[in-house]
Backbone and ligand atoms as CSV (ligand in chain L), in Angstrom:
chain,resi,resn,atom,element,x,y,z
A,1,MET,N,N,0.846,-1.216,0.000
A,1,MET,CA,C,0.000,0.000,0.000
A,1,MET,C,C,0.871,1.251,0.000
A,2,PRO,N,N,0.911,1.969,-1.095
A,2,PRO,CA,C,1.823,3.126,-1.175
A,2,PRO,C,C,1.369,4.308,-0.330
A,3,ARG,N,N,0.066,4.395,-0.126
A,3,ARG,CA,C,-0.439,5.617,0.510
A,3,ARG,C,C,0.176,5.882,1.902
A,4,PRO,N,N,0.165,4.903,2.827
A,4,PRO,CA,C,0.747,5.185,4.159
A,4,PRO,C,C,2.212,5.586,4.072
A,5,ARG,N,N,2.894,4.963,3.123
A,5,ARG,CA,C,4.320,5.311,3.017
A,5,ARG,C,C,4.518,6.782,2.642
A,6,ILE,N,N,3.683,7.223,1.698
A,6,ILE,CA,C,3.783,8.634,1.295
A,6,ILE,C,C,3.454,9.533,2.477
A,7,LEU,N,N,2.447,9.100,3.232
A,7,LEU,CA,C,2.054,9.893,4.396
A,7,LEU,C,C,3.201,9.966,5.397
A,8,THR,N,N,3.846,8.784,5.617
A,8,THR,CA,C,4.973,8.750,6.561
A,8,THR,C,C,6.075,9.691,6.102
A,9,LEU,N,N,6.358,9.640,4.789
A,9,LEU,CA,C,7.405,10.503,4.251
A,9,LEU,C,C,7.051,11.971,4.469
A,10,ALA,N,N,5.786,12.302,4.187
A,10,ALA,CA,C,5.357,13.690,4.349
A,10,ALA,C,C,5.502,14.128,5.801
A,11,LEU,N,N,5.147,13.233,6.725
A,11,LEU,CA,C,5.260,13.568,8.150
A,11,LEU,C,C,6.718,13.762,8.541
A,12,MET,N,N,7.578,12.847,8.007
A,12,MET,CA,C,9.003,12.949,8.332
A,12,MET,C,C,9.574,14.275,7.853
A,13,LEU,N,N,9.161,14.655,6.635
A,13,LEU,CA,C,9.687,15.905,6.083
A,13,LEU,C,C,9.204,17.108,6.888
A,14,SER,N,N,7.917,17.078,7.238
A,14,SER,CA,C,7.387,18.245,7.932
A,14,SER,C,C,7.947,18.328,9.350
A,15,ALA,N,N,8.319,17.159,9.910
A,15,ALA,CA,C,8.840,17.169,11.277
A,15,ALA,C,C,10.356,17.343,11.306
A,16,ALA,N,N,10.980,17.340,10.124
A,16,ALA,CA,C,12.435,17.452,10.086
A,16,ALA,C,C,12.881,18.774,10.717
A,17,PRO,N,N,13.922,18.721,11.538
A,17,PRO,CA,C,14.376,19.972,12.157
A,17,PRO,C,C,14.898,20.905,11.080
A,18,PRO,N,N,14.702,22.202,11.251
A,18,PRO,CA,C,15.227,23.134,10.249
A,18,PRO,C,C,16.738,22.968,10.112
A,19,ILE,N,N,17.178,22.670,8.904
A,19,ILE,CA,C,18.581,22.324,8.693
A,19,ILE,C,C,19.505,23.480,9.062
A,20,ALA,N,N,19.075,24.687,8.755
A,20,ALA,CA,C,19.961,25.837,8.974
A,20,ALA,C,C,19.656,26.539,10.299
A,21,SER,N,N,19.282,25.775,11.312
A,21,SER,CA,C,18.848,26.414,12.559
A,21,SER,C,C,19.939,27.269,13.196
A,22,ALA,N,N,21.221,26.915,12.974
A,22,ALA,CA,C,22.301,27.697,13.581
A,22,ALA,C,C,22.593,28.967,12.773
A,23,GLN,N,N,22.147,28.994,11.527
A,23,GLN,CA,C,22.506,30.100,10.638
A,23,GLN,C,C,22.063,31.483,11.093
A,24,PRO,N,N,20.779,31.654,11.452
A,24,PRO,CA,C,20.353,33.014,11.801
A,24,PRO,C,C,21.192,33.616,12.921
A,25,ASP,N,N,21.586,32.794,13.909
A,25,ASP,CA,C,22.421,33.285,15.007
A,25,ASP,C,C,23.771,33.754,14.499
A,26,ALA,N,N,24.402,32.906,13.660
A,26,ALA,CA,C,25.722,33.243,13.120
A,26,ALA,C,C,25.622,34.506,12.283
A,27,GLU,N,N,24.545,34.597,11.523
A,27,GLU,CA,C,24.357,35.763,10.659
A,27,GLU,C,C,24.158,37.027,11.496
A,28,ALA,N,N,23.374,36.912,12.548
A,28,ALA,CA,C,23.128,38.065,13.433
A,28,ALA,C,C,24.432,38.504,14.093
A,29,GLN,N,N,25.230,37.518,14.499
A,29,GLN,CA,C,26.507,37.868,15.141
A,29,GLN,C,C,27.439,38.537,14.139
A,30,PHE,N,N,27.442,38.026,12.906
A,30,PHE,CA,C,28.268,38.649,11.861
A,30,PHE,C,C,27.843,40.105,11.677
A,31,GLU,N,N,26.538,40.343,11.638
A,31,GLU,CA,C,26.051,41.712,11.414
A,31,GLU,C,C,26.374,42.638,12.583
A,32,ARG,N,N,26.299,42.097,13.818
A,32,ARG,CA,C,26.698,42.917,14.981
A,32,ARG,C,C,28.180,43.261,14.885
A,33,GLY,N,N,28.983,42.247,14.535
A,33,GLY,CA,C,30.420,42.460,14.401
A,33,GLY,C,C,30.723,43.469,13.302
A,34,GLN,N,N,29.979,43.371,12.212
A,34,GLN,CA,C,30.192,44.275,11.075
A,34,GLN,C,C,29.917,45.729,11.475
A,35,LYS,N,N,28.848,45.942,12.258
A,35,LYS,CA,C,28.527,47.302,12.720
A,35,LYS,C,C,29.650,47.851,13.589
A,36,LEU,N,N,30.115,47.027,14.533
A,36,LEU,CA,C,31.209,47.464,15.414
A,36,LEU,C,C,32.458,47.741,14.594
A,37,PHE,N,N,32.717,46.853,13.634
A,37,PHE,CA,C,33.896,47.001,12.786
A,37,PHE,C,C,33.844,48.330,12.035
A,38,THR,N,N,32.661,48.674,11.515
A,38,THR,CA,C,32.494,49.937,10.784
A,38,THR,C,C,32.767,51.126,11.695
A,39,THR,N,N,32.337,51.038,12.938
A,39,THR,CA,C,32.529,52.147,13.871
A,39,THR,C,C,33.978,52.277,14.324
A,40,TYR,N,N,34.611,51.160,14.648
A,40,TYR,CA,C,35.903,51.229,15.336
A,40,TYR,C,C,37.116,50.841,14.486
A,41,CYS,N,N,36.921,50.132,13.426
A,41,CYS,CA,C,38.065,49.492,12.772
A,41,CYS,C,C,38.285,49.890,11.310
A,42,THR,N,N,37.224,50.277,10.598
A,42,THR,CA,C,37.393,50.461,9.152
A,42,THR,C,C,38.341,51.599,8.805
A,43,ARG,N,N,38.483,52.582,9.696
A,43,ARG,CA,C,39.391,53.679,9.328
A,43,ARG,C,C,40.807,53.166,9.086
A,44,CYS,N,N,41.158,52.083,9.697
A,44,CYS,CA,C,42.454,51.458,9.405
A,44,CYS,C,C,42.291,50.195,8.547
A,45,HIS,N,N,41.395,49.300,8.981
A,45,HIS,CA,C,41.309,47.998,8.310
A,45,HIS,C,C,40.452,48.009,7.044
A,46,GLY,N,N,39.803,49.152,6.732
A,46,GLY,CA,C,39.100,49.286,5.456
A,46,GLY,C,C,37.631,48.906,5.493
A,47,ASN,N,N,36.838,49.573,4.647
A,47,ASN,CA,C,35.394,49.308,4.567
A,47,ASN,C,C,35.107,47.870,4.174
A,48,ASN,N,N,35.988,47.283,3.394
A,48,ASN,CA,C,35.789,45.897,2.974
A,48,ASN,C,C,36.727,44.951,3.705
A,49,ALA,N,N,37.216,45.397,4.880
A,49,ALA,CA,C,38.079,44.587,5.732
A,49,ALA,C,C,39.380,44.187,5.029
A,50,ASP,N,N,39.732,44.926,3.967
A,50,ASP,CA,C,40.890,44.546,3.150
A,50,ASP,C,C,42.174,45.282,3.542
A,51,GLY,N,N,42.147,45.973,4.675
A,51,GLY,CA,C,43.358,46.638,5.150
A,51,GLY,C,C,43.633,47.965,4.461
A,52,GLU,N,N,42.639,48.471,3.731
A,52,GLU,CA,C,42.852,49.716,2.976
A,52,GLU,C,C,42.001,50.854,3.532
A,53,GLY,N,N,42.030,51.022,4.840
A,53,GLY,CA,C,41.267,52.110,5.455
A,53,GLY,C,C,41.815,53.473,5.073
A,54,ARG,N,N,41.018,54.501,5.365
A,54,ARG,CA,C,41.425,55.844,4.908
A,54,ARG,C,C,42.688,56.328,5.611
A,55,MET,N,N,42.980,55.812,6.805
A,55,MET,CA,C,44.198,56.233,7.487
A,55,MET,C,C,45.449,55.666,6.824
A,56,VAL,N,N,45.262,54.602,6.065
A,56,VAL,CA,C,46.420,53.918,5.497
A,56,VAL,C,C,47.198,54.824,4.557
A,57,LYS,N,N,46.481,55.464,3.649
A,57,LYS,CA,C,47.163,56.325,2.680
A,57,LYS,C,C,47.826,57.490,3.379
A,58,ARG,N,N,47.086,58.088,4.333
A,58,ARG,CA,C,47.582,59.295,4.982
A,58,ARG,C,C,48.715,59.020,5.952
A,59,LEU,N,N,48.605,57.931,6.676
A,59,LEU,CA,C,49.514,57.714,7.789
A,59,LEU,C,C,50.519,56.593,7.532
A,60,TYR,N,N,50.030,55.414,7.316
A,60,TYR,CA,C,50.927,54.262,7.325
A,60,TYR,C,C,51.930,54.259,6.182
A,61,ARG,N,N,51.455,54.647,4.989
A,61,ARG,CA,C,52.391,54.602,3.868
A,61,ARG,C,C,53.503,55.622,4.064
A,62,LYS,N,N,53.163,56.748,4.720
A,62,LYS,CA,C,54.193,57.749,4.999
A,62,LYS,C,C,55.132,57.281,6.091
A,63,LEU,N,N,54.556,56.722,7.148
A,63,LEU,CA,C,55.383,56.261,8.272
A,63,LEU,C,C,56.188,55.021,7.918
A,64,LYS,N,N,55.751,54.337,6.876
A,64,LYS,CA,C,56.359,53.065,6.470
A,64,LYS,C,C,56.374,52.057,7.620
A,65,THR,N,N,55.269,52.016,8.350
A,65,THR,CA,C,55.156,51.002,9.404
A,65,THR,C,C,54.341,49.833,8.857
A,66,GLN,N,N,54.214,48.820,9.693
A,66,GLN,CA,C,53.396,47.657,9.363
A,66,GLN,C,C,51.977,48.123,9.013
A,67,LEU,N,N,51.433,47.687,7.887
A,67,LEU,CA,C,50.091,48.093,7.476
A,67,LEU,C,C,49.025,47.321,8.261
A,68,PRO,N,N,47.839,47.913,8.424
A,68,PRO,CA,C,46.747,47.185,9.085
A,68,PRO,C,C,46.441,45.882,8.338
A,69,SER,N,N,46.144,44.842,9.091
A,69,SER,CA,C,45.924,43.520,8.489
A,69,SER,C,C,44.748,43.534,7.508
A,70,ASN,N,N,44.867,42.703,6.488
A,70,ASN,CA,C,43.827,42.504,5.480
A,70,ASN,C,C,43.036,41.244,5.852
A,71,PHE,N,N,41.836,41.438,6.396
A,71,PHE,CA,C,41.062,40.309,6.918
A,71,PHE,C,C,40.326,39.521,5.843
A,72,THR,N,N,40.484,39.915,4.582
A,72,THR,CA,C,39.865,39.111,3.523
A,72,THR,C,C,40.751,37.913,3.152
A,73,LEU,N,N,41.974,37.882,3.690
A,73,LEU,CA,C,42.865,36.754,3.401
A,73,LEU,C,C,42.390,35.507,4.148
A,74,GLY,N,N,42.429,34.390,3.459
A,74,GLY,CA,C,41.933,33.129,4.013
A,74,GLY,C,C,42.501,32.749,5.368
A,75,ILE,N,N,43.744,33.152,5.646
A,75,ILE,CA,C,44.373,32.775,6.918
A,75,ILE,C,C,43.542,33.216,8.129
A,76,TYR,N,N,42.752,34.263,7.985
A,76,TYR,CA,C,42.039,34.778,9.153
A,76,TYR,C,C,40.900,33.890,9.623
A,77,SER,N,N,40.359,33.047,8.740
A,77,SER,CA,C,39.327,32.131,9.233
A,77,SER,C,C,39.934,31.065,10.129
A,78,ASP,N,N,41.244,30.821,9.997
A,78,ASP,CA,C,41.903,29.788,10.807
A,78,ASP,C,C,42.567,30.336,12.072
A,79,ARG,N,N,42.618,31.639,12.216
A,79,ARG,CA,C,43.227,32.212,13.414
A,79,ARG,C,C,42.383,31.828,14.633
A,80,PRO,N,N,43.035,31.330,15.711
A,80,PRO,CA,C,42.247,30.974,16.898
A,80,PRO,C,C,41.512,32.205,17.452
A,81,ALA,N,N,40.265,31.991,17.871
A,81,ALA,CA,C,39.450,33.092,18.394
A,81,ALA,C,C,40.143,33.777,19.569
A,82,GLU,N,N,40.796,32.981,20.455
A,82,GLU,CA,C,41.433,33.571,21.647
A,82,GLU,C,C,42.551,34.533,21.245
A,83,TYR,N,N,43.275,34.156,20.185
A,83,TYR,CA,C,44.364,34.996,19.696
A,83,TYR,C,C,43.819,36.343,19.216
A,84,LEU,N,N,42.777,36.306,18.387
A,84,LEU,CA,C,42.206,37.544,17.869
A,84,LEU,C,C,41.638,38.381,19.022
A,85,HIS,N,N,40.975,37.677,19.943
A,85,HIS,CA,C,40.362,38.339,21.090
A,85,HIS,C,C,41.409,39.116,21.900
A,86,LYS,N,N,42.551,38.489,22.149
A,86,LYS,CA,C,43.613,39.111,22.951
A,86,LYS,C,C,44.160,40.355,22.287
A,87,ILE,N,N,44.408,40.260,20.979
A,87,ILE,CA,C,44.993,41.415,20.285
A,87,ILE,C,C,44.016,42.585,20.275
A,88,ILE,N,N,42.731,42.297,20.037
A,88,ILE,CA,C,41.739,43.386,20.009
A,88,ILE,C,C,41.610,44.002,21.412
A,89,THR,N,N,41.666,43.178,22.424
A,89,THR,CA,C,41.526,43.675,23.805
A,89,THR,C,C,42.748,44.487,24.229
A,90,ASN,N,N,43.938,43.953,23.964
A,90,ASN,CA,C,45.158,44.538,24.546
A,90,ASN,C,C,46.011,45.345,23.572
A,91,GLY,N,N,45.674,45.302,22.273
A,91,GLY,CA,C,46.439,46.059,21.295
A,91,GLY,C,C,47.643,45.290,20.781
A,92,GLY,N,N,48.175,45.749,19.650
A,92,GLY,CA,C,49.247,45.031,18.972
A,92,GLY,C,C,50.568,45.018,19.744
A,93,GLU,N,N,50.870,46.155,20.370
A,93,GLU,CA,C,52.181,46.301,20.998
A,93,GLU,C,C,52.472,45.204,22.028
A,94,ASN,N,N,51.435,44.754,22.724
A,94,ASN,CA,C,51.600,43.707,23.741
A,94,ASN,C,C,51.973,42.353,23.146
A,95,TYR,N,N,51.834,42.227,21.830
A,95,TYR,CA,C,52.124,40.934,21.186
A,95,TYR,C,C,53.158,41.096,20.082
A,96,SER,N,N,54.092,42.009,20.298
A,96,SER,CA,C,55.159,42.261,19.331
A,96,SER,C,C,54.622,42.618,17.954
A,97,MET,N,N,53.448,43.198,17.929
A,97,MET,CA,C,52.931,43.692,16.655
A,97,MET,C,C,52.950,45.217,16.713
A,98,SER,N,N,52.410,45.831,15.659
A,98,SER,CA,C,52.439,47.290,15.573
A,98,SER,C,C,51.734,47.949,16.754
A,99,LYS,N,N,52.353,49.007,17.273
A,99,LYS,CA,C,51.707,49.768,18.342
A,99,LYS,C,C,50.549,50.594,17.795
A,100,TYR,N,N,50.417,50.645,16.473
A,100,TYR,CA,C,49.310,51.382,15.864
A,100,TYR,C,C,48.026,50.558,15.818
A,101,MET,N,N,48.105,49.307,16.236
A,101,MET,CA,C,46.878,48.537,16.466
A,101,MET,C,C,46.478,48.820,17.916
A,102,PRO,N,N,45.411,49.666,18.100
A,102,PRO,CA,C,45.099,50.110,19.462
A,102,PRO,C,C,44.418,49.022,20.303
A,103,PRO,N,N,44.518,49.142,21.647
A,103,PRO,CA,C,43.756,48.240,22.527
A,103,PRO,C,C,42.312,48.729,22.665
A,104,PHE,N,N,41.348,47.795,22.647
A,104,PHE,CA,C,39.933,48.185,22.739
A,104,PHE,C,C,39.265,47.660,24.001
A,105,GLY,N,N,40.043,47.033,24.882
A,105,GLY,CA,C,39.483,46.399,26.074
A,105,GLY,C,C,38.717,47.337,26.990
A,106,GLU,N,N,39.062,48.612,26.986
A,106,GLU,CA,C,38.355,49.536,27.879
A,106,GLU,C,C,37.118,50.123,27.209
A,107,GLU,N,N,37.133,50.153,25.885
A,107,GLU,CA,C,36.038,50.763,25.141
A,107,GLU,C,C,34.913,49.767,24.869
A,108,LEU,N,N,35.288,48.515,24.632
A,108,LEU,CA,C,34.323,47.517,24.179
A,108,LEU,C,C,34.167,46.396,25.201
A,109,SER,N,N,32.942,45.830,25.259
A,109,SER,CA,C,32.688,44.716,26.174
A,109,SER,C,C,33.279,43.429,25.595
A,110,VAL,N,N,33.396,42.409,26.442
A,110,VAL,CA,C,33.870,41.095,25.995
A,110,VAL,C,C,32.957,40.573,24.881
A,111,LYS,N,N,31.654,40.790,25.024
A,111,LYS,CA,C,30.693,40.319,24.016
A,111,LYS,C,C,30.909,41.057,22.684
A,112,ASN,N,N,31.138,42.369,22.764
A,112,ASN,CA,C,31.433,43.141,21.541
A,112,ASN,C,C,32.649,42.550,20.836
A,113,ILE,N,N,33.674,42.247,21.625
A,113,ILE,CA,C,34.916,41.728,21.033
A,113,ILE,C,C,34.683,40.326,20.458
A,114,ASP,N,N,33.846,39.524,21.118
A,114,ASP,CA,C,33.463,38.215,20.555
A,114,ASP,C,C,32.816,38.403,19.181
A,115,ASP,N,N,31.950,39.395,19.066
A,115,ASP,CA,C,31.269,39.644,17.788
A,115,ASP,C,C,32.279,40.074,16.712
A,116,LEU,N,N,33.254,40.874,17.116
A,116,LEU,CA,C,34.293,41.299,16.167
A,116,LEU,C,C,35.142,40.112,15.718
A,117,VAL,N,N,35.459,39.229,16.658
A,117,VAL,CA,C,36.250,38.034,16.327
A,117,VAL,C,C,35.470,37.177,15.323
A,118,HIS,N,N,34.185,37.006,15.577
A,118,HIS,CA,C,33.338,36.236,14.663
A,118,HIS,C,C,33.354,36.887,13.268
A,119,PHE,N,N,33.224,38.204,13.262
A,119,PHE,CA,C,33.243,38.954,11.995
A,119,PHE,C,C,34.555,38.701,11.243
A,120,ILE,N,N,35.691,38.802,11.953
A,120,ILE,CA,C,37.003,38.645,11.300
A,120,ILE,C,C,37.149,37.220,10.748
A,121,LYS,N,N,36.712,36.222,11.516
A,121,LYS,CA,C,36.862,34.842,11.060
A,121,LYS,C,C,35.978,34.546,9.845
A,122,LYS,N,N,34.889,35.282,9.699
A,122,LYS,CA,C,33.988,35.117,8.547
A,122,LYS,C,C,34.383,36.008,7.367
A,123,ALA,N,N,35.214,37.019,7.634
A,123,ALA,CA,C,35.506,38.023,6.604
A,123,ALA,C,C,36.073,37.425,5.307
A,124,PRO,N,N,37.008,36.445,5.383
A,124,PRO,CA,C,37.545,35.906,4.129
A,124,PRO,C,C,36.429,35.358,3.236
A,125,GLU,N,N,35.488,34.642,3.842
A,125,GLU,CA,C,34.388,34.053,3.092
A,125,GLU,C,C,33.446,35.144,2.576
A,126,LYS,N,N,33.135,36.120,3.419
A,126,LYS,CA,C,32.127,37.128,3.080
A,126,LYS,C,C,32.636,38.160,2.075
A,127,TYR,N,N,33.899,38.509,2.174
A,127,TYR,CA,C,34.401,39.586,1.325
A,127,TYR,C,C,35.232,39.094,0.138
A,128,ALA,N,N,36.019,38.051,0.333
A,128,ALA,CA,C,36.941,37.646,-0.732
A,128,ALA,C,C,36.219,36.932,-1.863
A,129,ARG,N,N,35.087,36.322,-1.577
A,129,ARG,CA,C,34.392,35.529,-2.582
A,129,ARG,C,C,34.055,36.347,-3.832
A,130,THR,N,N,33.737,37.631,-3.632
A,130,THR,CA,C,33.356,38.467,-4.767
A,130,THR,C,C,34.561,38.757,-5.679
A,131,VAL,N,N,35.768,38.650,-5.109
A,131,VAL,CA,C,36.972,38.958,-5.874
A,131,VAL,C,C,37.533,37.693,-6.518
A,132,ASP,N,N,37.467,36.580,-5.774
A,132,ASP,CA,C,38.026,35.314,-6.269
A,132,ASP,C,C,37.301,34.846,-7.529
A,133,PRO,N,N,38.010,34.136,-8.415
A,133,PRO,CA,C,37.359,33.630,-9.622
A,133,PRO,C,C,36.279,32.591,-9.279
L,1,HEC,C1,C,44.630,53.158,14.121
L,1,HEC,C2,C,44.595,52.050,13.204
L,1,HEC,C3,C,43.892,50.775,13.631
L,1,HEC,C4,C,42.614,50.638,14.139
L,1,HEC,C5,C,41.604,51.737,14.442
L,1,HEC,C6,C,42.416,49.220,14.312
L,1,HEC,N1,N,43.521,48.515,13.929
L,1,HEC,FE1,FE,43.755,46.497,14.014
L,1,HEC,N2,N,45.636,46.675,13.314
L,1,HEC,C7,C,46.254,47.859,12.947
L,1,HEC,C8,C,47.584,47.584,12.462
L,1,HEC,C9,C,48.588,48.595,11.950
L,1,HEC,C10,C,47.758,46.185,12.558
L,1,HEC,C11,C,48.977,45.360,12.119
L,1,HEC,C12,C,49.782,44.944,13.298
L,1,HEC,C13,C,51.012,44.188,12.852
L,1,HEC,O1,O,50.907,43.344,11.944
L,1,HEC,O2,O,52.065,44.459,13.414
L,1,HEC,C14,C,46.523,45.658,13.121
L,1,HEC,C15,C,46.332,44.322,13.406
L,1,HEC,C16,C,45.164,43.793,13.918
L,1,HEC,C17,C,44.976,42.413,14.282
L,1,HEC,C18,C,46.053,41.319,14.215
L,1,HEC,C19,C,45.746,40.392,13.094
L,1,HEC,C20,C,46.920,39.666,12.520
L,1,HEC,O3,O,47.425,40.149,11.491
L,1,HEC,O4,O,47.318,38.647,13.045
L,1,HEC,C21,C,43.676,42.275,14.681
L,1,HEC,C22,C,42.978,41.014,15.127
L,1,HEC,C23,C,43.054,43.586,14.581
L,1,HEC,N3,N,43.992,44.492,14.126
L,1,HEC,C24,C,41.737,43.855,14.849
L,1,HEC,C25,C,41.207,45.140,14.894
L,1,HEC,C26,C,39.828,45.417,15.251
L,1,HEC,C27,C,38.770,44.376,15.525
L,1,HEC,C28,C,39.703,46.767,15.270
L,1,HEC,C29,C,38.489,47.564,15.650
L,1,HEC,C30,C,37.874,47.245,16.927
L,1,HEC,C31,C,40.984,47.331,14.876
L,1,HEC,N4,N,41.863,46.308,14.657
L,1,HEC,C32,C,41.237,48.685,14.768
L,1,HEC,C33,C,45.698,49.126,13.010
L,1,HEC,C34,C,44.442,49.428,13.501
């Protein structure tokens, strides 16, 4: 009897858990991180997270110091979250990086910094895809 089987299949499909249930959360966190990034970071790290912020031309190229990181590079999705979190909290100088990477631990909450870390780890996928073949 095919009918009950079809019914069972229909029930299974309708009862199936939403496959992308984790997505809306990740997307919301990315968007929170993106807003914070626009407020605090793009002047150096760029509107497209590519390290080409407006301060770069004016300041860094003249000073010939280490340029702000380009977060569209694939390596950033593999950077440990704790590592990114520490640098954003304490600034570059504490980790033998550029002193022009400022510390944000007093300005931003731990949750804000978590959102920024999430944003940076997603940036290669979100921004580089449009450029890659
Ligand atoms: C005044 C300019 C400036 C601002 C503003 C700034 N950065 Fe940076 N940032 C830098 C520079 C320069 C470096 C490169 C340090 C190095 O490689 O020595 C850097 C490096 C980093 C790194 C290290 C990544 C790596 O290459 O391993 C992280 C993470 C980072 N920035 C996150 C942020 C976030 C998040 C914000 C905003 C909350 C921000 N930065 C704002 C200048 C800035």
